C-alpha positions as CSV (number, residue, x, y, z in Angstrom):
1,X,14.5,-41.3,25.2
2,X,15.8,-44.5,26.8
3,X,13.2,-46.5,28.7
4,X,13.8,-49.4,31.0
5,X,12.0,-52.7,30.2
6,X,9.6,-52.2,33.2
7,X,8.7,-48.8,32.0
8,X,8.0,-50.0,28.5
9,X,5.8,-52.8,29.8
10,X,3.9,-50.4,32.0
11,X,3.3,-48.0,29.1
12,X,2.3,-51.0,26.8
13,X,-0.2,-52.2,29.4
14,X,-1.7,-48.7,29.8
15,X,-1.9,-48.3,26.0
16,X,-3.7,-51.6,25.6
17,X,-6.1,-50.7,28.4
18,X,-6.8,-47.3,27.0
19,X,-7.4,-48.6,23.4
20,X,-9.1,-52.0,24.0
21,X,-10.2,-52.1,27.7
22,X,-9.7,-55.1,29.9
23,X,-7.4,-57.8,28.8
24,X,-9.5,-60.2,26.6
25,X,-6.9,-62.9,25.6
26,X,-5.9,-66.1,27.2
27,X,-2.8,-66.1,29.4
28,X,0.2,-67.2,27.4
29,X,2.4,-70.1,28.4
30,X,5.2,-69.4,30.8
31,X,7.5,-70.5,28.1
32,X,6.5,-67.6,25.9
33,X,8.3,-65.0,28.1
34,X,7.7,-61.9,26.0
35,X,4.1,-62.6,25.4
36,X,3.5,-63.5,29.0
37,X,5.1,-60.2,30.2
38,X,2.9,-58.2,27.8
39,X,-0.2,-60.0,29.0
40,X,0.6,-59.4,32.6
41,X,1.4,-55.7,32.0
42,X,-2.0,-55.3,30.3
43,X,-3.9,-57.5,32.8
44,X,-2.5,-55.4,35.7
45,X,-4.8,-52.6,34.6
46,X,-8.0,-54.7,34.7
47,X,-11.0,-52.6,35.7
48,X,-9.2,-49.2,35.0
49,X,-11.3,-46.8,33.0
50,X,-9.9,-46.0,29.5
51,X,-9.6,-42.3,30.4
52,X,-7.6,-43.1,33.6
53,X,-5.3,-45.3,31.6
54,X,-4.7,-42.5,29.1
55,X,-3.9,-40.0,32.0
56,X,-1.6,-42.5,33.6
57,X,0.2,-43.1,30.3
58,X,0.8,-39.4,29.9
59,X,1.9,-39.0,33.5
60,X,4.5,-41.8,33.2
61,X,5.7,-40.6,29.9
62,X,6.1,-37.1,31.2
63,X,8.0,-38.5,34.3
64,X,10.3,-40.4,32.0
65,X,10.9,-37.5,29.6
66,X,9.5,-34.1,30.7
67,X,10.1,-32.6,27.2
68,X,8.5,-35.5,25.2
69,X,5.8,-33.2,23.7
70,X,8.3,-30.9,22.2
71,X,10.6,-33.6,20.8
72,X,10.2,-34.3,17.1
73,X,9.5,-37.9,16.1
């Protein structure tokens, strides 16, 4: 499965929200582009319940690859 960068960041943010809850790290410098993008993807889910983040993660993954569950790793 080939995901676009925006899809990867959205999934990353949802994963972090589902596993750790609200973003609890300081916002990285604008010069740290990758760290800043990851921070913003996670922080965009602030206040979302862990269960809702899990459901949204699965929904987006299924939208990107409807057969993901049957594909071997």
